[in-house]
C-alpha positions in Angstrom: 147.7 257.5 -92.1 149.4 257.0 -95.5 152.7 258.6 -94.3 153.7 255.5 -92.3 156.7 253.5 -93.4 155.2 250.4 -94.7 158.3 248.2 -94.7 162.1 248.2 -94.8 162.3 247.2 -98.4 166.1 246.4 -98.5 169.5 247.5 -97.4 171.9 249.1 -99.9 175.7 248.9 -99.4 178.5 250.5 -101.3 181.4 248.2 -102.1 184.8 248.6 -103.7 184.7 245.4 -105.7 181.3 244.1 -106.8 182.4 240.6 -107.9 184.3 240.1 -104.6 181.3 241.3 -102.5 178.8 239.2 -104.4 181.0 236.1 -104.0 181.3 236.7 -100.2 177.6 237.2 -99.6 176.7 234.2 -101.8 179.3 231.7 -100.6 179.8 232.7 -97.0 176.2 233.8 -96.1 173.9 231.9 -98.5 172.5 234.9 -100.5 171.3 234.3 -104.0 172.2 236.7 -106.8 169.0 238.0 -108.5 170.5 240.4 -111.1 173.2 242.9 -111.9 172.3 246.3 -113.3 174.4 249.2 -114.6 173.3 252.5 -113.0 174.0 256.1 -113.8 172.9 259.7 -113.5 174.5 263.1 -113.9 178.1 262.6 -113.0 177.5 259.1 -111.5 178.6 255.7 -112.8 177.9 252.6 -110.9 177.0 248.9 -111.2 174.6 247.2 -108.7 173.8 243.7 -107.8 170.5 242.6 -106.1 170.8 239.6 -103.8 168.1 237.8 -101.7 168.1 235.7 -98.6 164.7 234.1 -98.0 162.2 237.0 -98.3 164.7 239.8 -97.6 167.0 241.7 -100.1 170.2 243.7 -100.2 171.7 245.7 -103.0 175.5 246.0 -103.4 176.7 249.0 -105.5 180.2 249.6 -106.8 180.7 253.3 -107.9 183.2 254.4 -110.5 185.3 256.0 -109.1 184.8 254.4 -105.7 184.2 256.4 -102.6 186.3 256.5 -99.4 187.2 253.3 -97.6 185.6 252.3 -94.3 187.3 254.3 -91.5 190.2 252.5 -90.0 190.0 251.5 -86.4 186.2 251.6 -86.3 184.4 250.0 -83.3 180.8 249.1 -82.4 180.0 252.4 -80.6 181.1 254.7 -83.4 178.0 256.5 -84.7 178.5 255.3 -88.3 178.3 251.7 -87.1 175.4 250.0 -88.9 174.9 246.2 -89.3 172.2 243.9 -90.4 171.5 240.6 -88.6 171.3 237.3 -90.5 169.2 234.6 -88.8 170.8 231.2 -88.8 169.2 227.8 -87.9 172.5 226.4 -86.6 175.0 228.8 -85.2 177.9 226.3 -85.1 177.4 225.3 -88.7 177.0 228.9 -89.9 180.0 230.1 -88.0 182.1 227.3 -89.4 181.1 228.2 -92.9 181.8 231.9 -92.4 185.2 231.1 -91.1 186.1 229.5 -94.4 185.8 232.9 -96.1 187.6 236.3 -95.8 186.0 238.2 -92.9 187.2 239.9 -89.7 185.7 239.2 -86.3 184.2 241.9 -84.1 183.0 239.6 -81.4 185.7 238.3 -79.1 185.8 234.5 -78.5 183.4 233.3 -81.1 179.5 233.3 -80.9 178.1 234.6 -77.6 175.0 233.5 -75.7 173.3 236.6 -74.3 171.3 236.7 -71.1 167.6 236.0 -70.9 166.6 239.7 -70.5 168.0 240.1 -74.1 166.2 237.1 -75.5 168.8 234.4 -74.8 169.9 234.7 -78.4 173.3 233.5 -79.6 175.1 236.1 -81.8 178.4 236.8 -83.6 179.4 240.1 -85.1 182.0 240.4 -87.9 183.1 242.4 -90.9 182.8 241.6 -94.6 185.8 242.2 -97.0 185.0 246.0 -97.2 184.8 246.2 -93.3 181.0 246.5 -93.3 179.6 245.2 -90.0 177.3 242.1 -90.0 175.8 239.8 -87.4 174.8 236.1 -87.3 172.0 235.5 -84.9 170.3 232.4 -83.7 166.9 232.5 -81.8 166.1 229.7 -79.3 163.0 227.6 -80.3 159.7 229.5 -80.2 161.4 232.9 -79.8 162.1 235.7 -82.3 159.8 236.5 -85.1 157.5 233.6 -86.1 158.8 233.8 -89.6 162.0 232.2 -88.5 160.2 229.1 -87.2 158.6 228.5 -90.6 161.8 228.7 -92.8 164.2 225.9 -93.6 167.9 226.0 -94.5 171.0 227.3 -92.7 170.8 231.0 -93.4 167.2 232.0 -93.1 166.9 235.8 -93.8 167.5 239.3 -92.4 165.9 240.0 -89.0 166.9 243.7 -88.6 169.3 246.4 -89.4 170.8 248.1 -86.3 172.2 251.6 -86.3 174.1 253.4 -83.6 172.5 256.8 -82.7 173.7 259.8 -80.9 170.5 260.5 -78.9 168.0 257.7 -78.5 165.1 260.0 -77.6 165.7 262.4 -80.4 166.0 259.5 -82.8 162.8 258.0 -81.4 160.9 261.2 -82.2 162.2 261.1 -85.8 161.3 257.5 -86.4 158.1 257.3 -84.5 156.4 260.7 -84.8 157.7 261.6 -88.3 157.9 258.2 -89.9 155.2 256.3 -88.0 157.3 253.3 -86.8 156.2 251.6 -83.6 158.4 250.6 -80.7 158.1 246.9 -80.4 160.8 246.2 -77.7 163.3 248.1 -75.6 166.1 246.9 -73.3 169.4 248.1 -71.8 172.2 245.6 -72.5 175.4 245.4 -70.5 177.7 242.8 -69.0 180.5 240.5 -70.1 178.6 238.8 -72.9 177.5 242.1 -74.5 181.1 243.4 -74.2 182.5 240.3 -76.0 179.7 240.5 -78.6 180.6 244.1 -79.4 184.3 243.7 -79.0 184.3 246.5 -76.5 185.4 247.0 -72.9 183.7 245.4 -69.9 182.0 248.7 -69.1 179.8 248.6 -72.2 176.1 249.7 -71.7 173.8 250.1 -74.7 170.1 251.0 -75.0 168.5 248.9 -77.7 165.1 249.9 -79.2 163.3 247.8 -81.8 161.2 249.7 -84.3 158.6 248.0 -86.4 157.2 249.3 -89.7 153.5 249.2 -90.5 153.7 245.8 -92.2 154.4 243.1 -89.6 157.3 240.7 -89.9 161.0 241.1 -90.6 163.1 243.1 -91.2 162.8 245.8 -88.6 165.1 248.6 -87.4 167.0 248.7 -84.2 168.4 251.8 -82.6 171.6 251.3 -80.5 172.4 254.1 -78.0 175.7 253.5 -76.2 175.8 255.1 -72.8 179.4 253.9 -72.6 181.8 253.8 -74.3 181.2 256.8 -76.4 181.8 256.7 -80.2 183.1 259.1 -82.8 180.5 261.3 -84.6 179.0 260.4 -88.0 181.0 262.2 -90.7 179.0 265.2 -92.1 180.4 264.9 -95.6 179.6 261.2 -96.3 178.5 260.5 -99.9 176.5 257.4 -101.0 179.6 256.2 -102.8 181.6 256.0 -99.5 181.9 252.5 -98.2 180.4 253.3 -94.8 177.3 254.9 -96.4 174.7 252.1 -96.0 171.2 253.2 -97.1 168.0 251.8 -95.5 165.4 251.7 -98.3 162.0 252.5 -96.8 158.7 252.2 -98.6 156.2 254.9 -97.6 152.6 255.4 -98.4 152.8 259.0 -99.6 156.2 260.2 -100.6 155.0 263.7 -101.4 153.5 264.1 -98.0 156.8 262.9 -96.4 158.7 265.5 -98.4 156.3 268.1 -97.0 157.0 266.9 -93.5 160.7 267.0 -94.0 160.6 270.5 -95.4 158.4 271.7 -92.6 160.9 270.2 -90.1 163.8 271.9 -91.9 165.3 268.4 -92.7 167.3 268.5 -95.9 166.4 265.9 -98.5 167.2 265.2 -102.2 164.5 263.9 -104.5 165.7 261.7 -107.3 164.2 260.6 -110.6 162.3 257.4 -111.0 164.6 254.4 -110.5 164.4 251.1 -112.4 165.4 249.2 -109.2 162.0 250.1 -107.6 159.9 249.6 -110.7 160.1 253.2 -111.8 159.0 254.7 -108.5 160.4 258.1 -107.4 162.8 258.1 -104.5 164.0 260.6 -101.9 167.2 260.6 -99.9 167.6 262.1 -96.5 169.5 261.5 -93.2 168.3 260.7 -89.7 169.3 262.9 -86.8 172.6 261.0 -86.4 173.5 261.1 -90.1 172.5 257.6 -91.3 171.2 257.7 -94.9 167.6 256.8 -95.6 166.2 256.3 -99.1 162.4 256.5 -99.3 160.5 255.1 -102.2 156.8 255.4 -103.0 154.6 252.4 -102.3 152.8 251.0 -105.3 149.5 252.4 -104.0 149.2 255.4 -101.7 146.2 253.8 -100.2 147.9 250.5 -99.3 
């Protein structure tokens, strides 16, 4: 079925100061700057930087004029919360390096070791200079994706992007039946370690669903459905230039077929002209049932 999402191609983030953002991701988190590109369109001026960490990529975009700042007082259960997890080979060393650069902790009390039912990973959540959420994650030996056992260095790559959703089952229908992602793992996380990780109250309880695109390996998508506490709704008027407006760039086998599916489901979408970032491939922007922005791009071959 050519409609399947082949892979999570990269994560795009809007930033207020491109030079500052590039310096942070490079110096604090080990990313490498690939290139910087001026961007534009009708009424849009922006400058973007592509960065890589291992085999994964992010794109940081500064709009002129900039969009709205990240909402003040945000917490991990708010429906606009969206982070991506950076795999580290040594949590103590990675945390020490991060602490030498401007960031804000989300996790209380430093990196947290989670219980065996959640993989016994060690994790730490924090915010970059624009308040975007991020996570450092360390997998015990022989756990996690096999890719992390084959890579060397301190910062290894991006394991997943996690998004808070309003309704887990509704979101699952969107991502599995419409987009063809597969559920690869599911758990319900609670307890003191999870509360400290999220910087929330001790009553925290969250459903975590891992979704794998057609192509195996990282990065994948995780849905976070907080049973408690409840978070604020995703703003309906968010624009791509707003700082909270992360975009998951998803490569699909047949973009025209996807647009037909979206139209049949009465899901609004915005086609865009071919973009040089994706080698001239056409792209389409839409939102998932919660409001998170998804940017679809045509795979090189519809038969791949």
